TORTI-72383 format. One record per residue (C-alpha): x, z, y. Coordinates in Angstrom, 3 decimals. Each point is the difference from the previous one (the first is absolute). Layout:
N
X; Z; Y
...
***
This chain:
587
10.273; 14.594; -24.903
-3.350; -0.260; -1.730
-2.553; -2.483; -1.202
-3.560; 1.321; -0.140
-2.265; -1.989; -2.325
-3.694; 0.691; 0.428
-2.076; -1.285; -2.920
-3.598; -0.475; 1.086
-1.185; -0.885; -3.524
0.085; 3.640; -1.077
0.910; 1.755; 3.275
3.483; 1.056; -1.106
3.373; -0.277; 1.661
3.712; -0.030; -0.684
2.881; 0.973; 2.247
3.127; -1.823; -1.165
3.519; -0.268; 1.310
0.334; -3.319; 1.803
1.880; -2.446; -2.249
3.575; -0.659; 1.097
-0.703; -3.730; 0.264
-2.169; 0.693; 3.059
2.537; 2.164; 1.853
0.620; -2.643; 2.646
-3.622; -1.035; 0.492
-2.675; 1.515; 2.216
-3.037; -1.027; 2.029
-0.950; -3.645; -0.446
3.021; -0.689; -2.179
-1.184; 2.584; -2.493
-3.744; -0.693; 0.144
0.500; -3.726; -0.555
2.528; 0.575; -2.789
-2.303; 2.417; -1.834
-3.044; -2.246; 0.414
1.991; -2.992; -1.263
1.242; 1.966; -3.037
-3.131; 1.937; -0.912
-3.042; -2.061; 1.054
-0.842; -3.100; -2.061
-0.078; -2.888; 2.508
-3.340; -1.225; -1.366
-1.614; 3.448; 0.053
-3.259; 0.273; 1.915
0.789; 1.795; 3.276
-2.945; 2.351; -0.507
0.564; 0.421; -3.737
1.743; 2.761; -1.942
3.415; -1.706; -0.167
0.638; -0.160; 3.732
1.858; 2.879; 1.662
0.353; 1.447; 3.482
3.528; 1.085; 0.862
0.879; 2.181; 2.999
3.642; 0.297; 1.055
1.594; 1.482; 3.130
2.982; -1.835; 1.468
3.661; 0.938; -0.266
-0.025; 2.023; 3.237
-3.630; 1.149; -0.012
-0.146; 3.769; 0.284
3.317; 0.187; 1.878
0.558; 0.384; 3.746
0.559; -3.753; 0.343
-2.200; -1.188; 2.879
-3.205; -1.898; -0.674
0.415; 0.252; -3.773
-3.153; 1.645; -1.381
-1.150; -3.061; -1.941
-1.311; -0.358; -3.518
-0.362; -3.219; -1.983
-3.045; -0.593; -2.202
0.251; -2.654; -2.709
-2.204; -1.615; -2.632
-1.584; -3.285; -0.971
-2.238; -1.128; 2.842
-3.742; -0.577; -0.482
0.200; -2.238; 3.080
2.885; -2.342; -0.868
0.293; 0.451; -3.762
3.724; 0.539; 0.517
2.340; 2.876; 0.669
-0.725; 2.164; 2.993
1.905; 2.498; 2.114
-1.712; 1.620; 2.954
1.479; 2.887; 1.925
-1.032; 2.629; 2.502
1.424; 2.751; 2.171
-1.538; 3.387; -0.605
0.818; 3.695; -0.538
-0.752; -0.762; -3.676
3.204; -2.022; -0.430
2.590; 2.690; 0.845
-1.918; 2.553; -2.071
0.438; -2.196; -3.067
3.683; -0.429; 0.847
0.458; 3.735; 0.576
-1.116; 0.607; -3.585
2.674; -2.512; -1.044
-2.623; -2.293; -1.491
1.530; -3.454; -0.237
-3.202; -1.591; -1.289
-3.556; 1.163; -0.601
-1.622; -2.387; -2.465
-3.745; -0.129; -0.609
-0.919; -1.670; -3.286
-2.835; -0.307; -2.478
-3.728; 0.072; 0.674
-2.704; 2.475; -1.019
-2.888; -1.237; -2.103
-2.413; 2.080; 2.051
-0.750; -2.114; 3.074
-2.296; 2.277; 1.995
2.524; 2.797; 0.538
2.902; -0.018; 2.455
3.061; 2.194; -0.154
2.560; 1.392; 2.383
3.476; 1.314; -0.693
1.795; 2.845; 1.753
3.792; -0.208; -0.148
2.048; 3.095; 0.818
3.529; 1.302; -0.523
0.456; 2.288; -2.996
2.885; 2.221; 1.083
0.343; 1.611; -3.422
0.326; -3.317; -1.815
1.931; -1.649; 2.829
-2.189; -3.082; 0.027
-3.427; -1.198; 1.182
-3.231; 0.812; -1.785
-3.403; -1.688; 0.091
-3.547; 1.361; -0.166
-3.101; -2.161; -0.403
-3.243; 0.765; 1.828
-3.470; -1.520; 0.146
-0.142; -2.280; 3.063
-3.458; -1.425; -0.697
-1.568; 2.111; 2.799
2.275; -1.784; 2.501
-1.100; -3.539; -0.923
-2.436; -2.293; 1.807
0.779; 1.534; 3.364
1.668; -0.646; 3.349
3.648; 1.025; -0.328
-0.143; 1.753; 3.370
-2.571; 2.319; -1.576
1.886; 0.327; -3.281
3.581; 0.749; 1.094
-0.907; 3.291; 1.734
-1.631; 1.163; -3.246
3.210; -0.718; -1.918
2.013; 1.965; 2.546
-2.494; 2.825; -0.283
0.493; 0.042; -3.774
3.799; -0.185; -0.083
1.075; 1.300; 3.411
1.376; -1.501; 3.184
3.550; -0.471; -1.332
-0.853; -2.829; -2.410
0.126; -3.787; 0.403
-2.533; -2.415; -1.472
0.028; -3.523; -1.437
-3.037; -1.680; -1.485
-2.645; -2.682; 0.281
-3.303; -0.391; 1.824
-3.292; -1.436; -1.185
1.609; -3.457; 0.150
2.304; 1.104; -2.815
-2.898; 1.511; -1.898
-1.838; -3.346; 0.201
3.078; -1.940; -1.132
0.381; -2.111; 3.142
3.055; -2.240; 0.176
0.526; 1.119; 3.607
0.070; 3.755; -0.715
3.074; 1.840; 1.243
1.718; 3.202; -1.070
-0.676; 2.539; 2.747
2.375; 2.745; 1.130
-0.378; 2.727; 2.589
1.700; -0.181; 3.396
1.602; 2.814; 1.978
-3.418; 1.141; 1.272
-1.456; -0.080; -3.541
-2.070; -3.116; 0.644
-0.538; -2.377; -2.957
1.543; -2.811; 2.011
3.385; -1.031; -1.413
-0.364; -2.878; -2.438
1.988; -1.795; -2.624
-2.713; -2.469; 0.729
0.730; -3.414; -1.386
-0.743; -1.437; -3.421
-2.765; 2.239; -1.323
2.102; 2.801; -1.486
-2.678; 2.494; 1.043
-2.233; -1.646; -2.584
2.657; 0.349; -2.682
-0.116; 3.752; 0.665
-3.779; -0.182; -0.062
0.026; -1.881; -3.306
1.946; 2.912; -1.454
-2.590; 2.390; 1.422
2.696; 1.753; 2.010
-1.437; 0.944; 3.368
2.781; 2.168; 1.429
3.629; 0.951; -0.507
0.558; 3.251; 1.904
3.566; 1.226; 0.572
1.304; 3.453; 0.861
3.793; 0.133; 0.246
0.299; 3.733; 0.707
3.219; 1.306; -1.544
1.296; -3.478; -0.881
3.781; -0.519; 0.271
-0.042; -3.027; 2.297
2.044; -3.191; -0.179
3.543; 0.276; -1.321
2.591; -1.705; 2.217
3.272; -0.988; -1.676
2.080; -0.431; 3.182
-1.514; 2.001; 2.854
2.620; -0.987; 2.543
-0.493; -3.716; -0.588
-3.774; 0.416; 0.020
0.145; 1.863; 3.314
2.238; -2.681; 1.486
-2.486; -2.687; -1.015
-2.943; 2.028; 1.261
1.561; 0.345; 3.448
0.683; -3.745; 0.184
-3.619; -0.730; -0.938
-1.403; 2.458; 2.555
2.180; -1.460; 2.740
-1.128; -3.537; -0.799
-3.690; 0.932; -0.083
0.181; 1.988; 3.222
1.754; -2.715; 1.992
-1.757; -3.200; -1.100
-2.712; -1.121; 2.414
-2.616; -0.414; -2.719
0.564; 3.299; -1.833
1.268; 2.434; 2.675
-2.131; 2.851; 1.437
-2.548; -1.425; 2.452
1.126; -3.449; -1.125
-2.330; -2.751; -1.175
-1.206; 1.590; -3.219
-0.212; 3.586; 1.252
-1.987; -1.060; 3.081
-2.249; -2.801; -1.200
0.193; 0.311; -3.787
0.258; -2.987; -2.282
-2.950; -1.521; 1.888
2.512; -0.854; 2.738
0.314; -3.213; -2.010
-3.541; -1.175; 0.823
0.920; -1.399; 3.427
3.443; -1.129; -1.167
-1.369; -2.074; -2.907
-2.874; -1.255; 2.131
2.445; -1.283; 2.599
2.032; -1.642; -2.783
-3.108; -1.764; -1.273
0.382; 1.727; -3.367
-2.891; 2.493; 0.071
-2.432; -1.240; -2.684
-3.444; -0.183; 1.561
-3.467; -0.482; -1.496
1.181; -0.477; -3.577
3.271; -1.755; 0.856
-1.656; -2.766; 2.032
2.122; 0.646; 3.107
3.216; 1.773; 0.969
-1.377; 1.524; 3.183
-2.823; 2.468; 0.606
-1.460; 0.259; 3.479
-0.942; 3.619; -0.651
3.514; 1.077; -1.067
0.787; 2.098; 3.116
-3.119; 2.109; -0.634
1.213; 1.183; -3.413
3.783; 0.007; 0.498
2.287; 3.005; -0.167
0.099; 0.092; 3.781
-3.811; 0.255; 0.051
0.143; 2.891; -2.473
2.558; 1.823; 2.155
-1.868; -0.583; 3.274
-3.382; 0.692; -1.611
1.182; 3.349; -1.318
1.462; 0.808; 3.425
-3.350; -0.682; 1.660
-2.002; 1.922; -2.597
2.358; 2.987; -0.252
1.239; 0.153; 3.588
3.634; -0.108; -1.127
2.530; -2.238; -1.711
0.056; 0.327; -3.778
3.059; -1.145; -1.916
-0.113; -0.537; -3.731
0.753; 2.338; -2.887
1.739; -0.020; -3.382
-1.955; -1.002; -3.095
2.364; 1.944; -2.238
2.659; 2.738; 0.137
3.291; -0.879; 1.676
-1.152; -3.202; 1.706
1.676; -0.427; 3.398
-1.529; -3.415; 0.751
-3.477; 1.547; 0.186
-2.172; -3.102; 0.320
-3.338; 1.346; -1.296
-2.687; 0.041; 2.679
-3.337; 1.752; 0.363
-2.968; -1.700; 1.647
-2.493; 2.225; 1.786
-3.671; -0.264; 0.870
-1.182; -0.010; 3.592
-0.664; 3.753; -0.210
3.609; 0.654; -1.047
-0.701; 0.681; -3.673
1.977; -1.819; -2.658
-1.399; -3.251; -1.343
2.762; -0.933; -2.423
3.687; 0.048; -0.819
1.735; -2.318; -0.383
-0.839; -3.460; 1.388
2.969; -1.953; -1.335
0.720; -3.532; 1.203
-1.140; -1.544; -3.279
-3.242; 2.024; -0.029
-0.626; -0.761; 3.687
0.524; -3.707; -0.615
-1.888; -0.244; -3.316
-3.105; 1.789; 1.226
0.375; -1.316; 3.556
1.437; -3.434; 0.829
-0.460; -1.390; -3.505
-3.713; 0.801; 0.237
-0.317; -0.974; 3.661
-0.636; 3.642; 0.995
1.543; 1.369; 3.220
-1.581; 3.468; 0.045
2.546; 2.783; -0.669
-2.717; 2.525; -0.794
-1.404; -2.328; -2.653
3.474; -0.615; -1.418
0.640; 3.750; -0.049
-3.254; 0.651; -1.819
0.852; -2.612; -2.629
3.474; 1.490; -0.535
-1.601; 3.413; -0.469
-2.482; -1.422; -2.524
2.751; -1.730; -1.982
1.867; 3.307; -0.164
-3.183; 1.806; -1.022
-0.820; -2.429; -2.810
3.560; -0.656; -1.212
0.249; -3.645; 1.124
3.080; -1.956; 1.055
-0.667; -0.916; 3.636
1.901; -3.303; -0.209
-1.836; -1.302; -3.061
-3.321; 1.275; 1.378
0.396; -1.740; 3.348
1.261; -3.277; -1.463
-2.883; -0.019; -2.496
-2.571; 0.678; 2.739
1.519; -2.933; 1.921
-0.649; -2.215; -3.017
-3.566; 1.349; -0.203
-0.454; -0.885; 3.669
1.321; -3.486; -0.737
-2.658; -0.250; -2.722
-2.739; 1.003; 2.444
-0.778; 3.399; -1.521
0.272; 1.376; 3.549
1.258; -1.764; 3.140
3.491; 0.393; 1.424
0.061; 2.758; 2.583
-2.821; 1.981; -1.603
1.494; 3.504; 0.091
-3.144; 1.741; -1.212
-0.296; -2.467; -2.866
3.639; 0.541; -0.989
-0.467; 3.781; 0.037
-3.060; -0.424; -2.194
1.950; -2.130; -2.499
2.570; 2.794; -0.376
-2.863; 2.401; -0.659
-1.239; -2.429; -2.670
3.398; 0.248; -1.657
-0.224; 3.766; 0.174
-3.423; -0.051; -1.631
1.019; -2.361; -2.794
-2.813; -2.480; 0.696
0.248; -3.581; -1.330
1.349; -1.423; 3.266
2.254; 3.043; 0.304
1.469; -0.604; -3.445
0.592; -3.678; 0.783
1.901; 0.884; 3.164
1.819; 2.847; -1.768
1.400; -2.507; -2.471
2.355; -1.269; 2.711
0.552; -3.110; 2.069
0.733; -2.551; -2.722
-2.843; 1.025; -2.296
-2.533; 0.382; 2.813
0.962; -3.421; 1.363
-0.807; -1.574; -3.360
-3.354; 1.769; -0.280
-0.954; -0.945; 3.550
1.133; -3.622; -0.323
2.532; 0.071; 2.840
2.947; -2.413; 0.181
1.906; 1.758; 2.795
1.125; 3.013; -2.027
3.206; 1.546; 1.406
1.470; 1.463; -3.174
2.999; -0.429; -2.307
-0.291; 1.038; -3.641
-3.411; 1.388; 0.900
1.266; 2.381; 2.692
-1.181; -0.419; 3.566
2.563; -0.937; 2.644
1.006; 2.609; 2.575
0.169; -0.398; 3.747
2.466; -2.847; 0.530
-0.899; -3.699; -0.087
2.287; -1.980; -2.345
-0.481; -3.201; 1.995
1.318; 1.689; 3.143
2.631; 2.224; -1.649
1.514; -2.040; -2.817
2.315; 2.652; -1.450
-2.765; 2.502; -0.633
-1.997; -2.821; -1.576
2.827; -0.478; -2.486
-0.059; 3.714; -0.750
-3.776; -0.129; -0.542
0.346; -2.964; -2.335
2.879; 1.252; -2.097
-0.238; 3.793; -0.057
-0.558; 1.548; -3.417
-2.759; 2.073; 1.634
-2.238; -2.787; 1.266
-0.409; -0.479; 3.759
1.852; 3.050; 1.334
1.714; 0.272; 3.383
1.935; 3.116; -1.037
1.675; -1.874; -2.872
2.286; -1.938; 2.345
-0.698; 0.680; 3.660
1.487; -3.060; 1.688
-2.137; 0.850; 3.024
2.995; 2.105; 1.078
2.180; -3.020; 0.933
-2.738; -2.615; 0.418
-2.164; 1.917; 2.471
1.857; 3.151; 1.081
3.515; -1.417; 0.229
1.524; 2.594; -2.322
3.331; -1.384; -1.323
-0.347; -2.774; 2.596
-3.050; -2.090; 0.799
-1.018; -2.790; -2.379
-2.542; -2.700; 0.770
-3.171; 1.023; -1.857
-1.348; -3.559; -0.040
3.022; -1.432; -1.773
0.225; 0.028; -3.810
3.762; -0.546; 0.073
1.966; 2.714; -1.790
-3.073; 2.134; -0.539
0.118; -0.010; -3.807
3.427; 1.658; 0.096
-1.222; 2.383; 2.711
-3.016; 1.050; -2.065
2.142; 0.406; -3.131
2.426; 2.310; 1.798
-2.814; 2.034; 1.535
-1.810; 0.322; -3.323
3.124; 1.272; -1.755
0.870; 2.448; 2.774
-3.586; 1.233; 0.104
-0.008; 0.673; -3.733
2.914; 2.373; 0.602
-1.588; 1.660; 3.043
-3.158; 0.547; -2.080
2.217; 1.649; -2.611
1.870; 2.154; 2.501
-3.032; 1.981; 1.081
0.326; -1.077; 3.619
-2.836; -1.545; 1.971
0.378; -3.756; 0.441
0.007; 0.512; 3.773
3.607; 1.172; -0.130
0.777; -3.705; -0.390
-0.481; -0.660; 3.734
2.870; 2.337; 0.845
2.344; -0.489; -2.938
-0.090; -3.795; 0.161
1.117; 0.099; 3.636
2.326; 3.008; -0.222
2.623; -0.373; -2.736
0.800; 3.713; -0.095
-3.671; 0.709; -0.765
0.087; -2.346; -2.989
3.146; 1.703; -1.221
-1.732; 3.322; 0.556
-2.720; -0.963; -2.466
2.638; -0.892; -2.576
1.918; 3.231; 0.654
-3.142; 2.085; -0.452
-0.727; -1.532; -3.392
3.633; 0.248; -1.098
-0.024; 3.619; 1.111
-3.013; 0.801; -2.161
1.147; -1.937; -3.071
3.764; 0.372; 0.202
0.395; -3.777; -0.056
2.191; -2.381; 2.006
-2.491; -2.761; 0.721
0.762; -2.579; 2.662
-2.182; -2.383; 1.991
0.544; -2.612; -2.733
-1.270; 2.493; -2.579
-3.154; 0.504; 2.050
-0.863; -3.694; -0.198
0.889; -0.092; -3.687
-2.222; 3.017; -0.683
-2.928; -1.580; 1.860
0.478; -3.323; -1.757
-0.115; 1.689; -3.411
-3.266; 1.734; 0.914
-1.477; -3.343; 1.046
1.150; -1.657; -3.242
-1.653; 2.771; -2.023
-3.265; -0.452; 1.899
0.169; -3.770; -0.259
0.526; 0.104; -3.761
-3.045; 2.242; -0.429
-2.159; -2.333; 2.068
1.089; -3.052; -1.964
-0.820; 1.777; -3.265
-3.368; 0.954; 1.515
-0.781; -3.686; 0.583
1.053; -0.376; 3.642
2.392; -2.999; 0.156
2.139; -1.181; 2.901
-2.758; -2.480; 0.852
-1.996; 2.988; 1.254
2.587; 0.431; 2.772
-1.986; -2.011; 2.500
-2.115; 0.610; 3.075
-3.654; -1.118; -0.120
-0.582; -3.739; 0.284
-1.897; 0.241; 3.283
3.153; 1.216; 1.744
1.734; -3.243; -0.922
-2.934; -2.114; 1.201
-1.447; 1.761; 3.071
2.136; 0.168; 3.175
-0.143; 3.485; 1.511
-0.771; 0.377; 3.713
1.672; 0.523; 2.426
3.190; -1.586; -1.402
-1.886; -2.367; -2.321
2.458; 0.651; -2.793
-0.571; -0.291; -3.732
2.006; 1.844; -2.651
2.645; -2.671; -0.541
2.480; 1.901; -2.169
0.862; -2.236; -2.999
-0.837; 1.262; -3.482
3.673; -0.333; -0.902
0.872; 2.523; 2.707
-2.594; 2.407; -1.348
1.357; -0.394; -3.530
3.542; 0.636; 1.234
-0.826; 3.562; 1.111
0.082; 1.312; -3.543
1.884; -2.902; -1.475
3.127; 1.125; 1.851
-0.247; 3.743; -0.607
***
């Protein structure tokens, strides 16, 4: 196994054997550990001492289903703390196939007007990866949908691409790291926390991979791995949410629009209500039926990355049958739709496409535009105005740079008191006053407000593991803690978080995940070890944040959520501070 260190100060690199101490770390576990060990907590996120770490999960690159994920870590320009964001893409298994445990980008060139790319291939003679630098300046300042085809033209159709858009070049705190999807679109994002700008600060535009001739992932116990793989496949193919032509494959993640709206937990018009009257017009069902009308046939969803059998990524089409965008995820649909009072799917699709083109995180972009609407920059429901604001971000104008700085910072500049953010990061698509467990996750996560950090929506809204009352705060601190620890392991495994729906309901599926990892590593981990592993990752992240100046007192939702009752249930966020403090206090 290899570490690749790319030094942007002098455009050199080293390929080193992965230290033995990291043998049992991968994905988020490894990115967070390396960031905690190698990045000074008080380093400026866009300065020379920050790093960007890429790590595939334990089973990434294997035949394990839905496992083509890569974790990206660094110090966040948005929160000022540690950050892990992950994505599914063909890029992830290529890195794993070359047996690269971590690719670490460090240093910073003195020359600021030149951007670089790196091309990583397998050197069969040396038996390890090699890296070539190339001038990427000609690819800057442009729409990524125009740029990616040029990169493929240069390096061939068999490569995979990671990089940043103009948002990363500008240094926006809401710039994501963009990866290609199965159709070579620049549409798969490790979106949250501004890590695209950390790449941009290092003047690294692209990391292009070509795994031709690479040996692939070594599996210590193939029989055990295969046993686990079959258990996982069976669970995913039989659970109602993840099975073929089930909820996710038919309606995509946007199936949650109507579900959360009915529950009164769909944040609307900058978190001023839990219900949006226009929800049915933008929901997953509307996407499915709209495509059917425009194409003359039913269109089920596709995989975002190799080996995914859930296949929840949709494509939205124009009236003439041409593609408008892929993919309209639930969070994107909500952020650019209900949160802004917009019920036009074509407008939402155009905004998703623009965010992809410019390198923007759709969640942070939509939440920030909602705050701008609250401030009166444009009115709620103004789709054309919202589209124009995204163009302003793409152009790097003054208002564009303010909005590109993220929800918390933009709220301060615009003088808004209703700012739905924790540790500077905008809240995703679930209202904490109507779904108390996810509110605890938002408040306490090491990542800032992040639904994927501890997805208690599974039991609170979807009834996975048994239905829990979303309006009750009772027992939710322990629930969030358990979900956060389990998630830290799933993020390290290389699996997509969506396996959780099946494995939390089907015990053999959960054991299958453990068997897969044990098969790869040759370990004998149990379910207790999984929680212990996740808890250690969280402790590492927490310690970094505290050293970076983020105390436990930052583990709170915004004040307005404690003061303003949320329609239709007229609930406030009534979780005691002591309960919030107990999440990490009892790890």
